[in-house]
N, C-alpha and C positions, 0 to 999 in steps of 0.2 A: 062531688065538690064538698059535701058536709063531711064525709069520712075524712078527706085530706085535712080539713080546718081541725077536725076532732084530734088527729094524729099529731098536729103542730100543736095544739093546745097542751096535749098530753106530754110531748117532747120538752116544752118549755117548763111544765110543772115538775118534770123528772130532773131538768137541769137545775131548777131553784132548789130542789130537795137535796141534790147532791152538793151544790155550792154553799147552801146555808150552814151546815156545820163547821166546814172550815173557816168560814167567815165570822161565824160565832167564836170559834176559838181565837182567831185574830184579835176580834174585838175585845174578848176577855184578857187576854194577854197583855194587849196594849193599856187597858184601862186598869186592871187589877191584880197584874203580876209585877213587883215592885223591882224590875230590871234596872230601871233609871238610876237607881241609888246605890246599886252594888258595884264595888270597886273592881272586882275581877271574879269571874265565876271560875276560871280556870287559867293556869299560866299560859297555856296555848292562845288564850284570847290577845295578851300582850304581845306575844310572838307574831300572830297573823297581823295585828294592827301596826306594830313598827314595822314589819315589811311593807304594807301599804304605804306608810308615811315615808320610809326611805325611797319607795319607788316613785312617789310624787315629788320628792326632792331630786330626782334625776338619777339616782342609783339604780342599778340593774341587778335583779336578782341572780344569785348563783355566781356570777362574776365579781360583783362588789358585796352583795349581802348573801350570807350563806343561809341556804334553805335545802331540806331533805324533802320536801313536798312538792308535787307537781304545782303549775303555776295558774290554773284557771281561776281558783277562788281569789287569788291575789289580785289578777287583771280585773275580776268582776268588782272587787272591793275597792280597788283604786279608782275604777271608773265611778263607781257610786259615790265615793268622796268627792271627786271633781263636780258631781252634779248637786249633791246635798251639803256637802261641808265635811270636814274630817272631825269627827267625834266618836266616842264609844258607842253611845245608844244608836247613832246612824248605822254603825256596823250591826249593832244587834237587831235593829229593825229589819235590815236586809236579810239576815239569817232567818229571822221569823217569817218572812216572806218566803224563803224556800220551805220551811216547815209547813206553811200553809199549803203551798203547792204539792207538797208530798202527800198531805191528806186529801187533797182534791183528787190527785191521781189515783189514790187508793180506792177512794169512794167511787169514782168514774168506772174504775174496771169492775169492783163488786156489783154496782148497780146494773152495769151491761151485761154481766154474764150470770148474776144470781139474783138481784132485786135490791130495793131501796133499804128494806130492813137489815140485810147483810152488810149493805154500806154503812149503815149508822153503827151496827155493833163494831164494824171495822174501825171507824173513827174514836168510838169510845175506847177500844182495847190499845189504840196506839198512843192516844193522848195522856193515856194513864199509864203507860210504860214507865218503869223506873228512870228518872232523870230527863224523860222526854220534855217536860216544860223547860226546864233549866237549859238544855241543850238546843232548845228553839230560840233561846236569845243569848246563846254564847257565840262569839265571834270565833268559831271553830269550823274545820273542813268536812266533819264526818257527816253531819246532816246533810248539808248541800250536796255531797257526793252520793248520798242514798236518795235524795230527790232525784237527780238526774238519772240514777240507775232504775228507780220505780216509773219515771216516764218512758224509759228506754223499754222496759217490760210491758208498759201498757200499749206502746207502739208495736211491740212484736206480738202481742195478742189481737191487736186489730189486723195485722198482717196476715195470721194464720186465719182470720174469719173472712176477709175478703181478698186477700192476694194482690193488695193494692202496693205499688212500688213505692208509693210516698211513706208508707208506714215502714216500710223495710229500712229505707235511708233514715227515716225519723229514729228509729230505734238503734241504728248503728251510729249515728251522730250523738245522741244523748249518752250512750253508753260510753263513747269516747271522751265526753266532756266529764262524765262520772269519773273514769279511770284518771283522767288528768286533773282531777280535783284531789282525789284520794287513790292511791293504787289498789286499795284493797278490792274494788269491785271488778277487777280483772278476773276473778273467779267466776263471774257471770257469762262472760265472753264464750267460754266453751259450751256452756249450756244452751245459748242461743244458737250457736253453730250446729250443734247435735239437734236441735229443735227443728231448724230450717231443713237439714239434712233428712231427718225423719218425714218431714211434711213431704219433701220432694219424692222420697222414696214410696211412700204410700199412696201419692195422688198423681204421679206421673205416668201416663201411658206410653207404650212403647212408640207409638206414632209420632210423639213429640222428640223423643231422643234424649240421650243422656247429657248432651250439651246444654240444649234449651232448658232441660229440667234444672241443671245446676246454675241457671242463671241467677236465681234469688240468692244462692249460697255465695256466688261470686261477688254480687253486688254489695250484700250486707258486710262480707268480709273486706271489699275494697273500701267501703264508705268508712268503716271502723279504723282501718289502718291509716286511712288518708287523714281523718281527723287527728288521731293519735300523733301521727308522723310530723303533720305541719305544726302541731303545738310544741313538739319536742324540738323541731329543727328551728323554729321561729322565736319561741319564747324561753326555751331553755337552753337550746344551741348544743351542737354534738360534744364540745369539750366539757360539758358541766353535765351530761345525762348521768354519769356514774354517781353524782352527788346524791341523786334521788334512791340510790339503792346501797352503796357502801357502808353509810353510817348504820344503817338498820341492821345489816348483817353483822357489821363489827361491834355494836352494841348488844346484840343479843347474845353474844359469847362473853361479854365482860361479866366479872364477878357481881359487880353492883346490880346490874339488870337482872342477873340470874337469881340473886337473893330477893329481888323486888317480885319476880314472877312467881317464886316459891310461895310468897306471901299473899299474892293477889292473882290467883289463877282466874280464868273466864267462868269457871263453875261458880267460884264466889259471887261474881256480878249477877250470874244468871239465877241464883237461887230464888230470888223474889219473882221470877217470871215462869217458874215451874208450872203452876196451874195453867198458863198460857200454852205451853208446849203439851200439856195433857190434852188440852181442848184441840190442838192442831191434829192428834191422831184422827179423831172421828171427823174432823173436817177433811183431811186427806182421803179417808175412806169414802165419804160422800161424794167427793168430787170426782174420784176415779170410778166409782159405781155409775156416776151420771155421765162419765166420758167426757167431762171438762178437762182435757188433756193439758190446757195451758197451766193449770194448777201443778203440773209436774215441774215447771221451772221453779216455782216457790218452794215446793219440797226439796228439791235437790239444792236450790239456794241456802235454805236452812241447814241441810246436811253439810253440804260442803263449806258453808262459812264457819261451822262450828268446828269442823276439823282444822280450817285455816287458822282461826283464832287459838288454838291449842298448838299450832306450830310456830306462831310469832312470839316474840319475847321483847318487852312485857306486854300486859293486857292492861288496859286502862278502863275506867267505868264507861266511856262513851262506846268502846267497842261492841258492847253488847247490842246496840242498834242494828248491826249487820245481820244478825240473825233472829232478833225479836220482832222486828218489823214484818218480814215475810211471814214469821210464825203468826203474828196477830191477824193477818190476813186469811191464812188458812183456818183459824180458829174461828173466826166470824163466819165462815161458811157454815160450820157446825152449829153455831149459835142462831144464824139466820134460819137455817133449815129447821131445827128444832122448835123455834118459835111460830114459824109458818106451818109447821106441821101440826102442832098442838091447837092452833086457832081454827084448823079445819079448812084453810084456804088452798091447801095444796095436797089433800090427801090421796090424790092418784099418783103422787111421786114419792111416797113415803118409803124409805129405804132402810129405816131403823124402827124399832119398837117405841111405843109411846114411854115406856119406862126409861130407855136410854135418852130420849129426848128430855125427859123430866131431869135425869141425872145430868145432862150436860148443862141445862139452865141453872140447876143447883151449884155446879161448879163455878158458872159465871158469876153467881150471887156470892159465892165465896171470894172469888177474884175481885170483885167490887168491893167487899168487906175487907179485903186485904190492902187494895190498892187506892181506894178513894179517899181516905183518910190523910196519907203522905201528899195526894196529889193536891187535896183542897187545901192543904196546910200552906202551900206554897203561895196561894193567892191572898191579897190583903182587901177586904171588902170595905175598908175605910177609905181606899182609894175610889175614884181617880184623883189624884193629885199630880197634874202632868208637870209640874215644877215644885220646887221645895225641897225639904230636908226629910230624910227617912232614917229612923235611928236603926242601926244594925251592927254587926260586928266588925265592919269595916272602917270604923272611925281611927284607928291608928294609921291606916294606909292613907286616909285623907290629910291627917295631920302631917306626914311626910311631905305630902304634895304641897301643902302650904308653906312648908319651910323650904322646899325647893325653889317655889315661886319667889319666897322672901329673897333668896339670892340669885334669882335668874337674872338680873341685869348686870351681875359680875361673873357670870358663867358662861364660858364659851362651849364647853364639852362637859357631859356627864356620863359616869360609867355607871350601869346598873345591870344585874343579872337577871332582873325582873323588868322587862321592857315596858310594862304597864306605865311606869313611873315616868319613863321618858316620853312616852306618847301623849299622856294626859298634859305634860308641861310643855311640850313641843321643843324641848332643849335638845341640840344636835348630840347623835351618838356616831362613834366610828362604826362605818358600815359592817367591818369584819366582826365587831364584837357585838352587833346590835342583836344578833340571835344566838343564844347559848341555851339548847335544850338539855334535858337529862341524858339523851342518847349521844349527843355531841360531847357533853362533858365526860360521860363514861368511856368514850374513846380516846381522851386525852387532847381534844381539840377545843379551841386554841391550846396551844402549849404555853407554858409559863413564860417561855423566852420570847413568843409571840405577843403575849399580853404586856410584858414589859417593854417591849420596844413600841408598841402602840401608845402605850401610856406616857411613855417619854416623849413620844411626837406631839399627841392632842394636849397633853398637860391638862385633865380634866379638874375643875374646881369642885366638884361634888362626885362622891362615890357612895353607892348603895349596895350593900351585899345583903341578900335575902335567901338563897337558895344552896350556893355552892361555896367551897373553900377554895380560894385563890392565894396561894402563898406570894405570888408575884405582885398582887395589888397590895396586900400587907405591907411587902417591903417597900413598895413604891410610895405609900401614905407615911411610912416612918421616916424615909427620906425628905419628904416634903412637907412635914408636920400638919397632919390633918387632926381636926377634933370632931368628936362625936357629937351630934346636935339633937339627937331624938331619945325617946324612951319607949321605943316600940317594942313588943315582945317577938316581933317577927322579922324585922329588918335592922339593919345597922347603917344609920346615915352619918356620913363623915363630910365636912366641909374643910376646905384650905383655911388655915389660920389667918392668912392674910386677908381674907375677905369676911371672916367670921364677926359677928357682932353679939355681944353679951345681950341676953334677953332682958 
């Protein structure tokens, strides 16, 4: 009985140690990262927010509101806004919750299969990844998709350990949710299928039979296909499934996107993570020598993910997380084993020399030296000020918001190619023009004729041009007599002269 109580106490202590770093990260981000005062971290924030606003207004994605991304994040964000209210920071806190859950999943895996020291190293490596803190509070779909994928990975490792049906379905469900948040994690599905097949092949006796042995593979595949199919049929609908793929293929062939890709390759974004990938090599070696075969999922994830990012056009800064997160987990294995080995607590399982372990920790020290200054610069220790004003470079954008609100009572519609302006002011936009991404613009959608027709129909009283050149909009403003009312270096804000007031 005493042994049982001791085990329970130890389990509780381990759980606390696993949960503590993610919770500390959550608290530090909430209190000391100045995301509340940032107008927009990325144009994608405004795009995701306006889609949620339009959904709440009764419009449907794909048929009414153009979207080239799967619907799960929009569905979650819309539900979240119904519960807590619709504002930018509510959306950012939601993504921060995903980031915290991702850290907890990583630490749970590392602690279970390697130890708490490895788990702590894993948390440190991930939170100091380039852009990780910013992406943790950006209303974007990449990090939530990777959170679901990591939960699917954890579920798969648990299934391999105990062969429980629950974890098999858990893994398939969350990978389906991940793919239906952002399609890029589809690269993980073949890895899981191969892993299940090898498990069956190596552990199924002849007496069980091929059909019974293939049952786990059938169940996982069925659950995954069912989740994806239901979401596609119900939330996307058959007539609009091609919208998720066509624009990406077409934009990748456009001259503008090819030019951007030539200047911004994935290697450019990954250069700051080079020490991390170097650490992943001994981590992979140690894991395979110890026959912890589930690490193969992570190794192949990094390798295939890297090849995938080379194929897609263009690459953005947030794409790097697809490969740096699994690489960080592998690297933490090398760091944890080296730390434990040098302290003498695990002498019996040393697989590398003392000199190599010292070298691994020296490389970690270099990584800390390289990554911690930019990581710490993102925080403001003079906070927490949960309300108030924070001086930053976004002041011109807030000035435009003030002007928009000044004319809001006389504005029925607004046109803005940067949707954050419409979302923050709540002024209606036409659903077909609500989302204009770089890829959509590069493919010639919406056409100038479509823009002219819509503008003639809704007759917007305010127009803001920030990102793209629209000849149709310029011609419309000339015929309607608009006047520019801002001095922003980033955007051009025009108001119909009929409602314009001299300052």
